N, C-alpha and C positions, 0 to 999 in steps of 0.2 A: 504494500500500500504506500502511495506517495502522498505526502501532505502538501497542500498548496501553501505557498508563502503568503501569509496574511498581512505582512508589513509592506506598505508601498515604499518604493525607492525614494531616498532623500534627493531633493533638488539641490543644485548648487547654491541657490539663494537661502535655503534652509540651513545648510551647513555654514555658510558665511555668517548668517545671523547668530547661530549657536556659538561660533568661534568668537565673534565680537562680544557677545554677552558673557561668555566664560572669561575672557581676558579683562573685561570690566570688573567682574567679581574678584578676579585675582589681583588686579591693580588696587582695588579698594581694600584688599586684605580681609574680605568678608568670608571667613571660613565656612560658615553655615551655607551661605548662598553657593559657594564654590562646590561644596560636597553635594549639593542638590543637582549638579550637572552630571553626576556619575550614577550609573545603574548600580543597584545594590550588589550585583555580582561582578562588577567591573574589576579588572586586574590592572596592576601597575608595576612596571619595573622602574623603581626610583634610582637616583644616582648612587645611593648607598646600599641598595639591596642586591643580593645575588640570586634572588628567586622572585617569581611572580607573587605579589601580595594584593590583598583587597584594597582597592583605591581609597575607599572611605576610611579604612583603618589607618592607612598611611597618612592621609590628610588630617585626621583627628590628632595625630601625634607629631605632625611636622612643625619644625621651627621655621624661622624666616628662610626664604629660598634665595638669599642674596647671591649665593654661589652659582646660581643658574643664569647669570646675565648673558653668557654666550652659549647656553644650552640649546639643543635641538629637541623639541617636544613634538611627539606624534600622538594625535588623538584619533581613535576610531569611534565614529558616531553611529548610532542605530536608533531607528524609530521604535519606541516602546509600544506595548499593547494599548496604552492610554493615549497614544498619539504624541507624547513628549519625545523630544530628540535628546538623547543622553549619551555620554561617553561610556563605552563598554570596554575600552582598553586604552592604556596610556603607556608610552615609552619615553624616557628622558635619557638623553646622552649628552655628556659634557666633553668637549674637545680636550685632549691632553696637550698641555703647553710645554 
């Protein structure tokens, strides 16, 4: 049996809107608002971790991310069953100087 994908594909505009809103929350250092961008099961490879961790858990214990000024951050967004666009995976890499 094959299940149909019930989630509509995200548009470029939806992704751009989500990215801008996320970075506004990050810039405002609003931890609660920032956590709300992540799916409950979202995974994250942070700069200090050696394994995939739950994003909301990492965010709840994270200190200032000043060391990420030159970091590359990749977010994978997915539409949720309630229609919200949330991050389901994040990877952060920092260049070696």
